[in-house]
Structures are given as C-alpha cells and as structure tokens.
N, C-alpha and C positions, 0 to 999 in steps of 0.2 A: 147215689152207688156211690158205697169208697172206690177210690180209684190208686193204684201203690205203682208208680213206675219206679224196676229196678235195678240194680245193677249199674246205677248211676256213676260215672269214672272222670266229671270233669264239672268245672262251673256253670258255660254255656250252656250244657244238657239240662242240668239241672233248674237252671233260669226259668228257661224253655219250656220243663215242663210244670213248674207251677203258673207261668202263665199263660198256657194252655188249662188252669183246670187242676192238674193234679192231685192231689191228699195228701199223697206219703210219698217220699223217695227213698229208695233202697241203696245203701252202700255195702255191697260183700266183700268182708275180712277175710271169709273163708278163701282158701284156695282156689282160683279161678281167674278165667282170662279176662274179667272182669273185677277181678282183686285193685284194693285201692289202699294206702296207706291215711292211719287214723291223723295226720296233721291235714293232709291234704283233704281229707270230709271236715275237718274242723274250719281251714278255711274258707270251703262251702256254705256250709250252716249255715257258718256267721252271718251270710249274703243273705239268708231267707227270710220270710216273713215267718210269726211265730208260731200262726196258725197249720201250719207245716207239719205232717207227721215225720220226722227226721228219723229210719233205721236201719243199725248196723244188723249186716247179716252174718251170722258164725255157724260151724258146723261143728258141733262135736270141743268145743272150748272148754277150759274150764269156768265156773262161774266164773270165781274171783275176776280173772281178763276180760270175760265177757263184761262184767261193771266196770271194771279200768280203761277199758279202752271206748266204751260209748260214753265213760262222761267224759274223757278226754278229748274227744273228737267232737265232742259239743252236741249229741245224738239223745233223742228223746224218746227210744223205743230200741227194743233188743227183741231179732227174731232169731229163734235157735232152728235151725236146717239139719239137724243132726241126731245123734242115737239119746239124746239129753231124758234124763231122769225125771220124773216127777219133784225129787230134791233139788235135783241142778235147775228145774224152773223155779222152783219155790227160791232157792239161793240170789238169784239173778231176779226175782218180782219183788224181793225186798230194797232193794236198792234202786232199780229200774222202775219207773211205774205202767209202763206199757211192755209186756210183753207178748208178741206173737210166736206158737209151738206150730209150727211144722212138720206137717207128717206125709208118707205118702199113701198115695190112695190106695185099696185093698190091702193094708196091712192091718198088723195087731194096733198097731199104736193108733192109727185112725178110728176103728172102731170103740177105741178105748179113749179119745183125747177128751174128753171131760177131768181125768183122771191128773192131768196133766196141771190145773186150778188156775187154768188163764180162758177168757171170753174168747179171744182171738186168736183162729187155729188157721193155716193155713194149709191149705189140701193141694197137692202137688203130683208132677209125676213122676215116673221114677228115678229118673236123669234132671235133676233142675238145671234148669240155664239150658236145656238141650233144643227149646224151641217145639218137643214131641206130645201131645195131646196123650188123656188118660180115657179112659172109660169114663164119663160123665156118670153114669149111673150109679158106680161106686161110691160118687159122693155122700148116697144117701145113708151111706152107714155110719157118718158123722152122727156123734150122740145129736139130740136136740138142746137146745139154750145156748149153742155157740154161735158164735159171731165167725162163720162163714166167709175166708177170701180164695176163691178160684183162681188158680195160678196154673201152667205148664201148656205150651203151647200155644197160648190164647193170640188171637190177632183182632183188626178191625174188623175182618169176614167174619170171624167166628164167635166173637164175644155177647153178640147178642145171645145166639143160640146156645151158649153157656148158659148167660145169669138166665134164662127162659128155661131151661132144664132144672137146674140147680139149687136156680133162685138163692146166691149165695149174698152174704152182706156185703161183700166188695172183692177185686178181682186185683189182679199183680198179673205187671206185664215185663218183660225184658228184651228176651230175643226179637219177639214180632215187632219191637218199633226199632230194630236198628240197622244203621244202612251194613255196619261191620260187628262185630264183638268187641262190646264197650263203648260203643257211637250208635250216639241215637241219630234218630232220622226223620227232623221237626213234622211231616206230612202225616208219616207213620202214626205219630203220637197222637197230633189231631185227630185223625181220624181213629185213632181208637178211641180216646177219651170221647168223642161227640156220639161214638157210636154203644160206648157202656152206658151211659148218659141218654140217651134216645128211649131206652126201656121204662114204662113208667114205673112211679114207684110203687104202684103195687103189685108189681111183679116180681118181687126178690124181697128179701127180708130187710129188716131197717132200712126199709123205706122213709121213713118219717124223721131217722136222725138228723140231726146237724152233726156238722165238724163237731161241735163242743160237745155233742153228747158220746160222741166214740173215743175222743181222746181223755174223759173225762169217766170212764166209765171204771 
C-alpha cells in the first residue's frame, strides 16, 4: 500500500514520516495553512532518501510555474489539485516524470479522470485538507486502469475501511495525522501507516507493486 503524508512543513516531520515508513511526502505550494516556501522544501528534500517520492502540491498554477517550482525545490513529482486541463497536465508531464492529478469525488473530472493522461489520480473530498470524508462509493466513478490514491478525512481509525471499500493503489493523509495544522503527530502517523499496511495486499489494487514500480511507470 502506497502511503503519502501530505502537508509537510518542517524537516523533523519529514524525517519522522520517512522513518515510520511513508512512501511519499507532499509539500503544499498552493494557498493553505500548510503552505511552504520552495527554498525550505529544497533544504528538506536534500536530506531525504532517494527512494522517497517527494511531491509539490499546486492548485490552478501556470504549468511553467509548476515546473520551475518543482525543480527548484528538488522535488520528484507534482500534484495538480485544481481545475487544470489535460493540456496543463501534459505540459507539466513533459518536464516532471511523475504527475498526480487530483479530482473531487462526484464531479465530471472524476468520472473522466483518464483524459488527463497520468496514471496516478488522487480522489479527494470537496474541501481538500479539511479533514472531511466523502461518500467512498463515489470513487467507483473513476475510470478503470488508473492508480487511484484515496484522500479526504482519512485517519488511523477509518483508513482500513476506506481501503477495503475503494481498493485504491494508495492513500493520502494530512490533517488526520496532525496535532495542529501543519504539525504532524508522531503517534498518529505511526498508527496511520501501520493501519494502512495491515490490509492484505490482495485486498487492494497494485498490491504486488514495489516502490520502484510506481516511481518508474
């Protein structure tokens, strides 16, 4: 199970998330209480193991700016969490190897997520980072053949149910492992990662993939 800890704002939280077994870390460049500067992200990413997928999170940013900030921050992936068009995604993908397109559950973009040309699609609640869940049955509208990352109100208490119902490729958490906005709680992160990894690999999509597989698709 691919586990992404999003909304990282400091080096201590980043290193701890990695030590606890996270596969990916998300750094928010879009306006948010968890927003972080590119230079600070660079100072963090250069301390991380190369196998960690580091992701810049953007919302309705110009593709050229996405590319520039992702590269200057030393990140390996970009997550587009706004109303980006397939062309926007394509422009970013020409320069950034891994692009994650986020869609809101129950929307037209979710039902046609395969038009964005990226294999990784994050399905979220209407208010990202709010800690609110959505009706997981809506994830069934995502076209087949995509690596779905489930987000939106996940916690250590509900992530197993979410995985069993949605059968995603991965899960993404931010507020569900925080002691306060932008500050991760060590125990909550540990419990979340352990819970997500407790689900047998046969009970979700991509269960036999290794980190090398999903980083080089």
